[in-house]
N, C-alpha and C positions, 0 to 999 in steps of 0.2 A: 638556713637559719642557724645561728650559733647554738651549740648545746648549752645546757645549764652549767655544766662543768667548765667548759671553755670560757663562758662569760664570767663565771665566778673567779676563775684564775686571772682573767683580764682586769676585773675590778680590783683584785688584790695587788696586781702589779701597779695599778693606779694609786695605791695607798689606802684603799677602802677595805676595812676588815669585814670579812664575810663569814657566814655560817649556813648550814643546810636547814631548810624549813620543810615541814611536811608539804607534800604536793596534793593536788586535788584533781580528780578525774570524774567528769559527769556529776559534779556537785558533791562527791564523796571524798572526805579527807582521808589521807593515808594513815592517820592516827587510829588508835583503838576505838574511838567514838564513831568513826565512819560518817554516815549520813547525819548523825546527831551532833556532830562537832559544831560548836557555835563560833569557831574561829578557823574555819576550814582553810587550809593552805597558808596559814599566817602564824604558825607557832613553831618553835625550833625542834629539831630532831635530837639535838645534843642535850646532855644531862644538865648542864649549867646555863643553858640559854645564851643570852647576849654575852655573858662572861667568856664564852668559848670562841667568840668571833676572832678571826686571825687573818693575817696576810701571808702566812706560811704556805708555800706552794705544795709542799709534800703532804701536809695535813689536808689541804683542800682537795688534792687529787685523790687521797684515800677516801674522804667523805663521799665524793660524787662517784667514785668507783663502786662503792657499796650501794648507794641509792642514786643512780644516774638521773632520775626525774625529780629529784628534790628541788623545791623552789629555792631561789637565792635570796638570802636576807643580808642586808648591809647594816652594820652597827653604826648608828649616827652619833654625833657629838664629837668630843675632842679626839677620840680614838681614830676616827676616819677623817676628821677635819671638816665635817659638814653639818649643817643644821638644815632640817627639811620641814617645810610647811606642807602638811597633808590636807588637801582640800577635798572634803567629802560632800558630794551633792545631796546625799540622802539626809543630811542634817543641815542643809542650807548653806553649805560652805562657800559656794560661788557668790551668793548674795552677801554673806559676811565679808568676803574678800573685797567686793565692790565698795561696801561701806567703809572698810578699813583704808582702801586706797583714796577714797574721798577725804577721809580724815587725816591720814598720815602721808599722803602722796603716793604716786604709782611705784610699784616695785620694778626694779630693773629686769631686763631679759636675763634669764639664767638657765642653767641645766634643768630640764623638765622631763618627767616621765608621765605617761598616761596610765592610770590604774585600770584594772579589769572591771571596776565598778563604776566607771565614768568620771572618776575624779582625777586629780593631778598631784604629783609630788614636785614641789618647787625646791630645788637644791641650792643652798647658799653656802658660802665659805663660813666656817665656824668663826665667830667673832672673838676678839681679845677678851671681851667681857663674857663671863660664863652665863649661859642661859639654861634654865631648868626646863625639863620636858613637861608637856601638858596635854592630856588626852581628854580633858573635860570642858574645853572651851573657856577656861578661866582667864587665860592671858589675852586671847584674841577674839573669842566669841564662838558661837556654835558652828560646827562643821569645819573649823580650822584648827587642827592639832599641831602642836610644836614638837617635833621629833629631835630630841637632843640626847645628852648623855643617858645611857641605859635603855634607849629605845632602838627598835629595828624597823627598817622599811623593806618591803618586798620589792625586788628589782627585776627589770626585764631580763630574760624572756619568761618569767614565772607565769604559772597559770592562776587565774582567779576562779572563784566558785561559780561565776557566771558562765565559765567556759572560754572566756576571752583571755588573752595574754596581756601582761604589762608590757608596754612598749615605750621607747624614747620618742618624744615629740620631734617632728621633722626639723633638722638643723639645730637641735638643742640637746643632743646626747652629751655624755661626759667626754666623748672624743671630739665633739664639734666646738666646744667652748668650755671655759672654766666657770665654776660656780661664782656668781656675783657676790659682792659684799652687801649686806643689809644696809639700807639707808639709816641714818642716825635716829630719825624719829621712830622708825620701826623697832630699832634696837632698844631705844628708851622705853617703848611700850612693853617689850618683852622682859625687860629687867626691872619693871616697876619704878622707873625713874620718870621724872617730869621731862617733857619734851625739851631738847636743847634750845628750841626756838621760842619757848614760852618765857614770859617775863617772870622775874622773881617776885614772890608774894611780899607784901609790905610786912615789916616786923610786927609781931604780936606784942603789944605793950602791956597786957595785963594777964599773962599766963602764969598760973601757979607753978611751983617747983614740980609738983606731981604731974601736972599737965605737960610740962616740958620734958620730963623724964619719960612719960608714956609716948609722946610724939617721937622722941629720938629712939626709944626702944623699938617702936613699930618700924621705923625706917631701917634700923639695924637688923631686925628680924627678916625683913624683905630681902635685904642685901645678902644676908648669910644663907638664906634658902636658895638664892641664885648662885651661891658659890664664892662670894667675895671673901678675901682674906681679912684678918683682924686689922691689919694696917690700913687697908682700903676703907673698911667700915669706919675706923676711927677718924680718918681724914674727912670722910663725907659728913660724919656727925659734927666734927668741929666747924665745918663750913656752914652746915644747916643751923647749928646752935648760934653761931655768930651773926648769921644773916636774918634768921627768922624771928629771934627773940630780942627785944630791947633790954631784957634782963636775963642774959644767958646763964646757963649752968656753969659751974666751975670746971676747969680743965680736967681735974682728977675724976669728977663725976662722969664726964663724957667718956674718958678713958675706961672707966669701970663698966659702963654700959657696953662698949665695944668688946671688952674682954669677956664679959658674962655671956653675951649672945654667941660669941665665937667658939664657945665650948661645945655647941651643938653642931652635928655634921650637916653639910649642905643637903638639900632635899634629895638630890639624885643619889646620895650615898646612904640614905636611910634604909635599914633592912626591910621595912614594910613598903617600900616604894615599888609599886607594881610596874612590870614591864609593859610597854605598849607596842603592839604590832599593827602595821598598816597594810 
């Protein structure tokens, strides 16, 4: 079996940014909390957490030379070019996934790892549209976390608190295949947009100016949290404004909404945005 260091270096050569995580032996985390750690084997050893993730071979060699048994963490999101759906059976993740596939269509076969807790990590290519991370089931539902910018997934052959290792599913490792692209309807769900296959709503004929402003501001806020630029937000607002309302707002007012919302940082860049480790 590959050592954690050799596997970490291989991931880095593959373009995935890695960092050393605390390891776990017989249920005991290597951190100072030991058996009382509530996130055993799933949090970084480095000072700045996910911000320290790198593909630099010299740094990786040094990290695992100091702590050879460190679990391997991969920074998800744009840095590594992957988006991961974390399916957690303890919170009904497989039931949620089944419902989602019934609603949005089946997910394509993709790079998949089996977690030590009986779940799965489904690894997809990071889309052109920015997707925010979610560890509370707000985007897809209970038991299905979205691991994107600012998040970390534990990778094989790391140890889980259960005593089992994380492993790649047969024929679905990063060496067997490339991460698939998310289907459009799934991507629309993740970015709070309407399904591309759904019909446009009929124009609202009696919406007040305040109502129109609120509706467009809400749309702009969702897009900004997902990381859209001011230009992309403005374009979407212009289309929504002209399609949805029979008495649309003026162009300057729409432009003002996009500019106002774009002053705020995307959700993944906010200082209080907690990191999620799976």
